[in-house]
N, C-alpha and C positions, 0 to 999 in steps of 0.2 A: 496553358488551358486553351491556346488557339486551337489544339486538337479537337476541345470540348465544344467550341465554338462552330467550327468546321462540321462535326457530326450532327449538332443542333440545326444547322443549316440544310443538311441533306434531309434529314428527318422532316423538316417544314417543307422543302421542296416537294418530298414525296407525297405529304398532305396537299400540296396545290395541285400535284398532278390528279390525286385522287377526284378533287374539286373541279377540274377541267373535265374528267371523265366523267363524272355526273352530270355537267352541263349537254357533253356531246350526247350521252345516251337519252336525258329528256328530249332533246332537241329531235332526235330520231324518232322516239315513242310518239312525239306531237304530230311529226308527219302521216305516221300509220294510222289508219283508221281501225281503231280496237273498239271492240265492246266497252261499257262503262266497267265491268267487273275485271276483265281483263287488265284495263290501263290502271287500275286501283292496283291490282297487287303488283305490278311491274313498277309504278310509281313508288310503292312501299319499299321496294327494293332499292331503289334510286335514294330515298330519304333515308335509310340505314346506312347506304355507303357515303351520304353527304355528311352524316353526323359522325362516321369512322375517321374520314378524311379531315373534318374540323378538329377532331380530338388529336390525331397523328399532328397535324400542323401545330397546335397549340403544345402539344408537348416538345416539339421541336424547339418552338419560341422559347419555352421554359429552361431547355437547355443551352440554349444560346445565351440567355439572360444568366445564368449560372456560371457559364464560362466566363462572362464579363465581369461579375462581380468576384469570381476568383482570381481573376487573371489580373 
């Protein structure tokens, strides 16, 4: 079951990488001077990516826990 743990860890790291991408994306957005409507549109993209990254990270952690229980 060690393989399952490592797969889950890799999935979780992919989710964390997505979260880091969201942070960098929003920091770059804040430095730009965009109109309110354009900022909202781009922030909606960041929010959706944030939720997706959190979901991927959570699924990876679930796989790790399953691997620990079965191991």
